[in-house]
N, C-alpha and C positions, 0 to 999 in steps of 0.2 A: 514759142515756149515761154519766153521772158513775160510776154503780156499775160498768159495764163497764170504764171506765178505771182505777179503783181496783183491781179484780180483775186486770186485765192487769198493772198495776204490780206487784202483789203476786206474781202467778204468774211474772213474769220475774225476780223478785229472790229467789226461794226458795233456789235452789241455785247453786252456783258455775258449773256447766255452762250453766244457763239465762242467767246474768248474761253469760257469755262468748258465747253465742249472740246475745244482744241487741247486744252491741257489735260482733261480726263482722257481723251482718246490716246494721247501720246503716253500718259502714265499706264493705262491699261496695255498698250502694246508692248512697252518696256517690260512690264510685269509679266506678260505672258511669255515673252522671250526669255526672261530670266527662269521662270518656272519650267519651261520647255528644256532649257539647258540643264537645270538641276535634276530633272528626272530622266535626262538622257532620251528624250522623246525622239521619234523618228523625224528626220529632217524634213520629210515632205509635209508633216503636220504643221511645222513652224511656218514653211512657205505657203501652204494653204490658208493659214490664218492671216499671214501678212497680205496675201493677195486679196482675201476677202475684206480685210479692213481697209485697204487701199481703194477697192472698188466702192465700198459703201461711202467712204469719205469723198471720193471723186464725184459720185452722183449727188451727194448732199451739197458739196460745195458748188457744183454746177447750178443746182436749183437756187441756192442763195445768190449766186452771180446774177441769174436771170431775174429773180425777185427784186434785187437792188436796182438792176438797170431799169425794170419796169417802174418802180417806185420814183427813180429819178427822172424818167421820161414824163410821168404823170405830174410830178411837182413842177417840172419845167413847162408843161402845157398849161397847168392851172395858174401858175405865177407869172 
């Protein structure tokens, strides 16, 4: 688990666009939570949105981790 968290941190901080994505996704998630609390939305909608956001982020971060590992391997082989 610690290895995944380290790889996730590294993958999200590699490029400017990834850092921007990380900030925007956190802000949107907080905004949705505040909105859901303000309108007294059913709890299941907040949990469903959280689960969806975490799933999308996990898939995207895993893709980035694989892409970064492939690029590092290719750079090592060519250099």
